[in-house]
C-alpha positions in Angstrom: -0.3 0.1 -0.1 0.9 3.6 -1.0 1.2 6.5 1.7 1.8 9.8 1.8 5.6 10.9 2.2 5.1 14.7 1.4 2.9 17.1 1.0 4.0 20.4 -1.0 2.1 24.1 -1.1 2.6 26.5 -3.2 1.8 29.7 -2.2 2.7 32.1 -4.6 2.6 30.5 -8.1 5.6 29.1 -9.7 7.5 30.0 -6.6 9.3 27.6 -4.2 6.9 25.0 -2.7 6.8 25.1 1.3 7.0 20.6 2.3 4.4 20.8 5.4 3.7 18.0 7.2 -0.8 18.7 7.0 -2.2 20.6 4.9 -6.3 21.8 4.8 -8.5 20.7 2.2 -10.8 23.7 0.1 -12.3 23.3 -3.1 -10.1 24.5 -4.9 -7.4 23.1 -3.9 -4.9 23.1 -0.4 -5.9 26.1 1.1 -3.0 28.6 0.7 -1.8 26.7 -2.8 -1.5 29.3 -5.4 -3.8 31.4 -3.2 -0.9 34.6 -5.3 0.4 35.3 -8.2 2.6 37.5 -9.8 1.7 39.6 -12.6 3.3 41.5 -14.9 2.2 45.0 -16.8 -0.2 43.7 -18.4 -2.3 41.7 -15.9 -0.7 38.4 -17.7 0.6 35.7 -15.0 4.1 34.9 -14.5 5.7 31.6 -14.6 9.2 30.0 -14.7 8.4 28.7 -18.6 9.2 32.4 -19.1 10.8 34.6 -15.5 13.2 31.1 -14.5 14.1 33.6 -11.6 10.7 33.3 -9.8 12.6 29.8 -8.8 14.9 31.8 -6.2 12.0 33.4 -4.3 10.9 31.1 -1.0 8.0 31.8 0.5 7.1 31.5 4.8 3.6 31.2 5.9 3.0 30.6 9.5 3.8 27.0 11.1 -0.2 28.0 12.4 -1.7 28.7 8.4 -1.9 25.0 7.4 -4.0 24.2 10.8 -7.2 23.5 9.6 -9.8 26.0 10.4 -7.3 28.7 11.4 -7.9 32.5 10.4 -5.1 34.7 9.7 -5.3 38.5 12.7 -3.7 41.5 11.2 -0.2 40.3 12.5 -0.4 37.3 10.3 2.5 37.5 7.2 3.6 35.9 3.9 7.5 35.8 4.6 8.9 36.5 0.6 12.7 36.2 0.6 15.4 36.3 -2.3 19.0 36.2 -3.5 20.1 40.0 -2.6 16.6 41.3 -1.7 15.5 42.6 1.5 12.9 40.9 3.6 9.1 41.4 2.0 6.2 41.2 3.8 2.7 40.7 3.6 -0.3 40.9 5.0 -2.6 37.8 5.0 -5.6 40.0 6.2 -7.8 41.4 3.1 -5.9 44.0 0.9 -8.3 46.6 -0.2 -7.1 47.3 -3.1 -8.1 45.2 -6.5 -6.9 44.9 -9.7 -8.6 44.1 -12.9 -7.9 42.5 -15.6 -5.5 39.5 -14.4 -5.4 36.6 -16.7 -3.8 32.8 -16.3 -4.1 30.6 -19.0 -8.2 30.9 -20.5 -9.5 33.1 -17.5 -9.2 36.6 -16.8 -10.9 38.1 -14.1 -10.3 40.3 -11.0 -7.8 40.2 -8.1 -7.2 41.5 -4.9 -4.0 43.9 -6.1 -1.4 43.1 -2.4 0.0 47.5 -2.5 2.8 49.4 -4.2 5.6 48.0 -1.8 5.1 44.4 -2.9 4.4 45.7 -6.7 8.3 47.6 -6.5 10.0 44.5 -4.4 8.4 41.7 -7.1 9.4 45.1 -9.9 12.8 45.5 -8.5 14.1 41.6 -8.4 12.4 41.3 -11.8 13.7 43.5 -13.5 10.3 44.8 -15.4 7.1 46.1 -14.0 5.3 43.4 -11.5 2.3 43.3 -9.4 1.4 41.0 -6.6 -2.1 39.9 -6.5 -3.9 36.9 -4.3 -7.3 34.9 -6.0 -10.3 36.9 -4.5 -13.0 34.0 -3.6 -15.7 36.0 -3.3 -16.1 37.6 -5.9 -14.1 34.9 -8.8 -14.4 31.3 -9.5 -12.2 29.5 -11.7 -13.8 26.5 -13.5 -11.3 23.4 -14.4 -11.5 22.4 -18.0 -15.3 20.9 -18.9 -14.3 18.4 -21.2 -11.8 16.5 -18.4 -14.8 17.1 -15.4 -17.2 19.4 -13.9 -17.9 21.0 -10.8 -14.4 21.9 -9.4 -12.8 25.3 -9.3 -8.9 26.6 -8.8 -7.4 28.9 -7.8 -4.1 30.0 -10.3 -3.2 26.9 -10.4 -2.8 25.6 -14.1 -5.6 23.7 -15.1 -6.4 21.3 -11.4 -6.6 21.3 -7.9 -3.8 18.5 -6.8 -0.8 17.1 -8.8 0.6 13.8 -7.3 3.5 11.9 -8.0 5.2 8.5 -6.9 8.9 8.5 -5.8 9.3 5.2 -7.6 8.4 7.4 -11.1 11.1 9.7 -10.2 13.3 7.2 -9.2 12.5 5.9 -12.7 13.4 8.9 -14.5 16.7 9.7 -12.2 17.8 6.1 -13.3 18.0 7.7 -16.8 19.5 10.9 -16.1 23.2 12.1 -16.4 22.5 13.8 -12.8 20.0 12.8 -11.0 16.6 15.7 -10.2 14.7 16.2 -6.8 11.0 16.4 -7.1 10.8 19.5 -6.9 11.4 19.7 -10.2 8.5 18.8 -10.5 5.6 20.8 -8.6 4.0 18.0 -7.5 1.2 18.8 -4.3 0.6 15.0 -3.3 3.8 13.3 -3.1 3.5 9.5 -2.4 5.9 6.4 -2.1 5.0 2.3 -2.4 3.5 2.1 -5.2 5.4 0.9 -8.8 6.7 3.5 -11.1 4.6 5.6 -12.8 1.3 3.0 -11.4 -0.7 6.4 -10.5 -1.2 7.0 -14.0 -3.7 4.3 -13.7 -5.6 5.8 -10.2 -8.9 7.0 -11.5 -10.7 7.4 -7.4 -8.1 7.5 -5.0 -9.2 8.1 -0.7 -6.6 9.5 1.8 -8.0 10.2 5.3 -11.0 9.0 4.3 -11.1 11.4 1.3 -11.7 11.2 -2.3 -10.1 12.0 -4.8 -10.4 11.3 -8.6 -8.0 10.9 -11.4 -8.9 13.4 -14.5 -5.7 13.4 -16.5 -1.8 12.7 -16.6 0.1 16.0 -16.0 2.2 17.3 -19.2 5.1 18.2 -19.2 6.7 21.6 -19.7 9.9 23.1 -19.4 9.9 24.4 -15.6 11.5 20.9 -15.3 14.4 21.6 -16.9 15.0 24.5 -14.4 17.4 24.2 -11.4 15.5 25.2 -8.8 18.4 25.7 -6.6 19.9 28.9 -8.7 17.4 29.0 -11.7 20.2 27.6 -14.4 18.2 26.1 -17.7 19.3 22.9 -19.4 17.6 20.2 -21.5 17.5 18.1 -19.3 15.0 15.5 -17.9 12.4 16.6 -20.2 14.6 15.6 -23.5 15.6 11.7 -22.0 12.3 12.1 -19.8 10.6 11.5 -23.4 12.8 9.4 -25.0 12.7 6.9 -22.4 8.7 7.1 -21.2 8.5 6.3 -25.3 10.0 3.7 -24.6 10.0 2.0 -21.6 6.9 3.9 -19.9 4.3 0.7 -19.2 1.8 0.5 -22.3 1.8 3.7 -23.4 1.9 4.0 -27.3 3.6 7.1 -28.2 2.9 6.6 -31.7 -0.5 7.1 -30.8 -1.9 11.1 -31.3 -2.4 10.7 -28.1 0.7 10.5 -27.0 3.4 11.6 -29.9 5.0 14.5 -29.0 4.8 15.2 -25.9 6.0 13.9 -22.3 4.4 12.9 -18.8 4.5 12.4 -15.0 2.6 12.1 -12.5 -1.0 12.4 -12.4 -3.6 15.2 -12.0 -6.7 14.9 -9.2 -10.0 16.8 -8.0 -11.0 16.5 -4.5 -14.4 14.5 -4.8 -16.4 17.1 -2.2 -19.0 16.0 -0.7 -19.6 17.9 2.6 -18.3 21.8 2.1 -15.1 21.1 3.0 -15.3 20.8 6.0 -12.8 19.2 8.6 -10.6 17.1 6.0 -7.3 17.1 6.2 -4.1 15.0 4.7 -0.8 14.4 6.3 1.9 12.9 5.8 2.5 8.9 6.4 -1.5 8.9 5.6 -1.8 5.5 3.8 -3.2 5.6 -0.1 -6.1 3.6 -1.1 -6.9 2.8 -4.7 -9.7 2.5 -5.1 -10.7 2.6 -9.2 -7.8 1.3 -11.7 -8.0 2.1 -15.0 -6.9 -0.9 -17.2 -5.4 0.7 -20.1 -3.8 3.7 -21.0 -5.9 3.4 -24.0 -9.2 5.0 -20.8 -5.9 7.6 -19.7 -7.0 11.4 -20.5 -4.1 13.7 -21.5 
């Protein structure tokens, strides 16, 4: 039986994640996950795809922020750090400013603006006009792609509420690389151990701590895994090696078909089957992962 090895939350989209021992669930994913995004002068969300330096930004939240039902006070802050930059403190209470025309991928709407001090900090670090905004849960919704799932929402994640990857899959990839890489290259939320390599590709329904998740689709990898998360340098591995390896050896994937050809996948994207409005739901490191339903073959896997 697999179990949860690590849980990662990424408060600011595309910046460093936080490893936590427990994470509370919300209808849009883990509480605080991709709650903020840095936007450029046109309001477009920034990611490591175009700004690799985001990998160097560290984020810290109060330890109690990950507890179920915690509510921030006026003295609660998110602390942001980066090389050669002064520490930035962002209040966790709701800001009064708002920005219209914020966009992340296909979605656009309004967001809460964290003000000029934060804007100056990110502008200086990135060397171009930038602002920090948080998702406005009171006025905005961002549905997931209805082609794959309906009735689910996210904040500033790329596509779905959670990304799950196994240690065995990472190990299998690392066996093919010249230099092994850390799981932080792949930015999962739930990192599990105790299953076969790529077994998670076929998981359709998963139960963790009496909470059910649905496997929605495999995660297509972009160039972010080629970015060293410690120094923001970029190379060709591991994406090129992953492409060759998974095309030839990974389970039953037939990359000669249009469904898989020319793409590389790692990890399964999930949504939470929320049946009670999110009350009293957490998952913990060490929780058992019960696979309730497995797809029979890759012919049934969405990509």
